[in-house]
N, C-alpha and C positions, 0 to 999 in steps of 0.2 A: 924346296923341291927343285931338282935340276934334271936336265936331259929330256929327251922326247918321250911322250906317252903313246905315240902313234902305234907302236907294236905291242903295247901292254894288253893283258887279258881284259875282256869286256864283261860287264855285269849289268843285270837288269834291275833297275830301281823299283819296278813293280813287284818283283820277288822280295826285295828287301822290305818294301811297304807291307806286303802280305805277311811275311814272317814276323815282323815287329808287331803288327796288329794282333796276330794270334798270341804272341807272347804277352802282350798287354792284356788281352782278354782273359788269359789264364790267371793273371795276377789280380785283375780288377773286374768284378762282375758287373760294373756299371757300363763297361765298354760294349757298344752296339754299333752296327754298321747299317747305314741306309744307302741304297743304291737305286739306279733307274734302269733296270733290265740290263745291267752291265757287270754281272757276276764274273763272266769270263774275261772281258777286257780289263776289268779292275783287278784281275788275278785273285778273286775272292772265293774260288771253288773250295779250297781247303778250309777256309774260315767257315763257310756254310756247312761243310761236312762235320766240323767239330762243334760249331755253335749254331745249329739250325734255328734256334729260337731267338737268336740275337742278330740275325740278318734280316732286314726288312726291305723287300723289293717293291717299290711303289710303281714300277713300270715306267713307260716313257711319259713322265709327268714331273718335270724338273721343278716346277713351282711347288708342287706337293712335296717333292723330295726335300727341299730346304725347309719348308714349313714343318714337316714331320720331324726333321732333325732338331729344329728349334723347340718344338713341343717336348721332345724327349729330354732335351737339356733342361727345360723348365721343370720337368718331372724328376730331375735328379740323376738322369743317365748321362753317359759320356759318349755322344754320337760322333762318328766319323762319317761324313756325308761324301760319298764317292761317286763320281760320274765323269764322263768325258768332258774335259775342260771347256770346249766350245759350247756345250749344251748346259752345263752347270752354270757358267757365268753369263751366257747370252740369253738363256730363257728364264733364268731365275734371279736376275740382278735386283729386282725390287725386293724380293724376299731376303736376299743376302743383305741388302741395305737395312730394311726395316725389321725383319724378324730376327736377324742374327746380330749385325753390327750395332744398330741403334739400341736393340734390346740387351746388348752385351751378353748374349747367350754363349755358353761354352760349347760351341760347335766347331769341329775341325773340318773345314771344307777341303776336299782332296780332288784337285783337278787332274784327271788322268789324261795321258796322251796329248800333252799341250804342244804349242807351237805348230809346226808343220808335220807332226808325226804321222798323220793319216795320209800324207803324200798324195797319191793319185786320186783320192776321194775329193780333193779340191777345197776351195775356200769355204764351202758350207761346213766342212769338217775340220778346218784349220782353226787353231785357237791362238791367233796372234794379237788379239785385242784384249785378252783377259788381264794382263798386267796393268794396262791403262785403266780399264774399267774398275778393277778391284782396288788399285792404288788410290783411286779418287774417293773411295768410301772411307769415312772417318773410323778410327778405332779398330782397324782390321789389318793386322800384320800380313805381309805378303812375302812368302818364302819360296825360293827356287833352289832346291838341293842340286848339287853337281854330281853326286855319285851315291851308291847304296849306303855308305857309312853316314853321309850327311842326311840321307832320307830317313834312316832309322833315328838319328839324333834329333832331327826336326820333329818327327812324330812324338818322341818322348817329351820334347819341350812343349809341343802343342797340347799334349794330354795333361801336363802339369800347369799350363798357363791359365790364369783366371780370366778367360774371355775367348772370343772367336779368333780364328786364324784361317788363312788360305795357303795351301801347299800345292805346288806344281809337282806332279809325279811323272817323270819322263818315261816314254814308251820304248825308245830304242836303247840298246846297250851302250854303256860308256865305261871308260877305264876309271880305276880308283885314283882319286887325287887327295883324299883326306885319310887320316889315320882311323883305324877301326874303333878306337875308344874316344872318338870326337864327342865333345859336349857342345851342343848348339847354344848360341847366345844371340838373341835378336839384337839388331843394331851393331853387330860386330862382324867384320869381314876377316878373311884369312889371306895373308900374303903368301903366295905359293912359289914365287920366284923373285929374286932381288934384282934390281936394276935402277939406274939413275938417268937413263936417256928418255924413255917413254913409258907410261903406265898403261896397261890394259886392264880394264875392269870388266869382268865377265860373269855370266850366270849360267847355271844348268849345263846343257851339252856343249856350250861354247867355251867352258873353262878349260877342258883338256885341249881344245883346238888352240886356245891362247898359249898354253904351255908349249905346244908344238911350234907355234910361231916364235916364241921366245928362244927355243933351241935353234931354230933356223937362223934367226937374226944374230944370235950370239956368234955364229961363224962369220958374220959380216962386221963384227965389232960393235953391234948395236945391242945394248943391254936393256931388256924389257923387265919392268916390274909387273908381275901378274897378281891381281887381286881377285879372289873369289868372293863376290858380293851376294851371297845367298839370301841375305836379308835386304830386300829392296825397300821395304817399309816395315820398321824404321831403317833408314839408311845409315851406314857408318860414315858420318860426316867428317869425323876426325881423320880417317884414313884417306878420304877423297881430298881434303884440303892439304894434308901432308904430301900426297902424291903431286898435287898441283904445284906445291912449293919446291919439291925436290926433283921433278922431272920436267921435260920440255913440253909435254902435252899428254892428253889422256884420250885413249880409245875405249869406247864401250862396245860390248858385243852381247846381243841377246836374240833369242829365237822368238821375236815378237815385233810388233810395229814400233817404229821409232817415235811415235807421236805422244807417248805418255808413260813409258815403262822405265827401265833402268837408265837409259841414256837421257831421257827427259828429267829424271830425278837428279842425276849428276849435273846436267847442264844448268838446271834451275839453281842449284846450290852454288855452283861456281860463278854464275852470272851475278849473283848477289854478294858473294863473299870474296872470290878470287878469280877474276876472269882468266881463262886458260884456253889455249888452242885445243880443239877437240875434233874427233871424228866419231860419229854415232853410227854403229853398224847394226843393222836389223832389216826389217821389211819396211820399205818406204810406203807411203800412203797409196797402196795399190793392192789388188787381188793377185794372188800368185798364179802362175801358169800351171798347167797340168804336168806332173812329173813326180818321181820318187822323192823321198825326204832328202836323200843325199844330193840329188840333182837340184832341189830347191835351195838347200843350204849353200851350194856352190853358186847358184844363180844370184843369190843376194849377198855373196861375199862373206858368208859365215863359215869360213874354212880357215885353216892355218895360213894358207897363201893370202886370203883376203885380209885377215887380221895383220899379217906381216906387212902387206902393202900399205895399209892405213898407218901403221906405226912407223914404217919407213918414211912415209910422207911427213909425219910430224917431226921425225928426227932430222929432216932437212936433206934426206938423200933421195927423195922421190920428186916427181913433177909437181909444180905449183900452179 
């Protein structure tokens, strides 16, 4: 993919999530949704209208939410457990670990409105720790789709996967960066832009921003390789190591804390296998100030300009 995506049409991943869920429910009577008083925010109104007996609302009780989902899976159903990511992962981590991952229950955990999507509601509603928490749990794939096509593909994969999974479903609209017929594969990334100067590895809403950064730097003669690493766990180690060998450094970008998510996964691999200059973009170990989502992304450098500056630094054209 070449060129900027800044002016491209924007699409809501939550709508893709809801549409795909309805399609799967029509084809498979085992599909059931469990939510925590989040029918509206999870975009599940149409699902409830079509399948009123297959949507279970446990109320604001996230530990019950995950436990009910695990029980349904043990009973032969295919549960999609949907809730705002900060509450799903923060309040029910023990149940995610013991009832879902350790028990190898076929539960699809859907973290809605992740990152700093809730903006002005502040750190109590931000979900910047979820990638660190969930990535630390064994036998639990962690998936961060970048656009609606990848959201649909990841849902289809999760439904067919023999075991649990955690999917981040973005709240604000993003441009398309993947083909509509995408087939999701865990542990496999997609290279969206070619380059041999610096590599940017991004997830979720930062992928399109990385592509915009690549377009801007191309005008300066700096060629960025952009990799969409939707599968954080398992990580595409081959793509990371190849990028380390073929470019001068690696920038990671994620709408999450830098202490345990994508950047930490990439840094851990490179430290042990191929030490490489890096810049890890995300939220440092701090609580975010009050502001809109766009303000917060800019505040923490998760913009095309911020990504370009980090890549420029590694290319040797920025201050040291």
